[in-house]
Structure formats: C-alpha cells, structure tokens
Steps between C-alpha positions, in 0.01 A plus 500: 500500500868595528746385237875533546655591168822321595307177558327525163833565327673205668219266404495617137854625449533402133187689393585801713854552376396445139249783547766724656736433210228569244418834662868592500516425125196715421641826642829680455728616781380861483136399549576259782718752685198728535355236735804492725395784730295248700590474872700823499738402221611767255514479122880526472753364254698305759213291640560125534357277229293336774284814517397451138424134568296597806269715286440208263431272796244741644333519161493121475344474848185672376439242227633203694255562784222565245413836659216683327535808718841625620468717810840639581657826610587781264866395525404180315308673221774476238521122542123476470511697175773266374262210567225671299740556210609137514137385499438708188798338327358157587145606401379421853251691707712758688489495881305778668739731683398680820788711630455620857651802669793407721433630850801658667664336795404664829860576595711785370656440160297188416364536148283191547395258769732215593382150589819453699421803719158453665503856637519644148146400405147436621388138462144376464519300824653783707317566826394858588795540737739396219350753260504777759864437588619476140324821399620676816861413414462573127707766327282809461699826474295817571397693190661250259285325240767328292633167634251511786365145555209614717368726225562219251271275706241777526506556125483139383323321787275750676393749235575322175644831386657763721266783598679819393368682807661243731829534315484879513419495873788263567751709307373816673546342842128503582501121533750359748669164422364344820145600409550355153640178645214462747235534229692274263534221759129528582404476133726202429371315806142556387587351159675200655244415768267297270807311376610425856155372592489281191829330584402461865152356445523302175668160543619480139644849526680406822665205329596713201661764721690232692625359170622841383680560830664161467629597156661809652700282736599220260555686173 
C-alpha cells in the first residue's frame, strides 16, 4: 500500500503540526542544524529558518506514519538519529534505522541518482535495451576509481564489496571501460529479469506498476 505523506498531514493537520512543534522544543538549534545537510544542503550559519523546520517535519513524519523501520539513504541518517533521540525522550520504542548507500548518478558529476533525470539511474522496470543504453552512456573514465558510477554499481550491486583485483586491474588499464560496462549491463539485466517477469505475468503486480507510473505523472 502506498501512503502519501502530504495526504496524511492534510487529513490530520492539528496532530501533525503539534508533533512538529514538540520536536522543535525538545532540541536546540545546534542539534537541529546537524540534520540540515539533507538534500545537498550545508550546515552553514546563514541557512533559512525553514531548513530547521524541515528537519523537524522529517522527524515528525516517522512517528506520524507509525513507521517501525525507516529505510532511507545515508543522506537522511542524521534525521533518523534525531527521531531515535526524540523517541528516547518520550520513552517510546525507537524506530529501526536502515541507512542505504546512495548510488551515484550515471552521468558525470552526479553524486546521486535523480528521479527527475531517468538516464541517471537504473529502474526496476527498465527493459534490457534501456539498461544497455544507460550503462553504455554512463560516465566511466579510464583508470579512475573515484567518482566512477560504473564501479560504484559494481561495488554495491554486483559484488556487494569491490574486488580489489578488479579495482587494481582497472587502475592499471588492464580492464577497458567498455568491457566493464558490458559485463555490468549483463549482470544488472540478469538481476532484473525475474522482476520484469513478475510484473509482466502477475496481474496484481501489473496493476501496482501501473499505479506507480500514474503517480509519476500526477505527483
């Protein structure tokens, strides 16, 4: 089931904003500012007050939606920890925090994937031709490990942890970027194929995918 946070807030605005205000009263400015690096923001002295409020709102979302497990990117970790601290102050069971690695965007200079740029990421419903094209066009400078999205995908999706021999071969020039890309695309497609078949053959899954695609258009 999908729940839009904005819809929940609008339907229960009094409870939500009371929770936001209570969170803001429980923590000082210094503590809250440490959460303001979310979404690329920096922890600077001249940030708008709205950034501080945004951190309290994100914290309130976790309790308002009654989430037992919070699965978010590493960039959201500080807000998740704020929620755990708030739960301790209230003597509540703290939410379980699972902070995931943020995959790089496939284009040059993209520190993370962008929902607004479909070519910057691989999606679960991507067809083999989509995966092949995206990986083919991905930024992959020869001999460079840092800020290389293809190696980032290899490390966190294919291997789980980067094989040091692969990294050494790539830096030494023994592994060409096109060879790396070809193997990476093949591996990703093999991972996605069972997912594709599920959404093609299961009627409930088909309806769910159609609903998600509709959200992309209307929201």
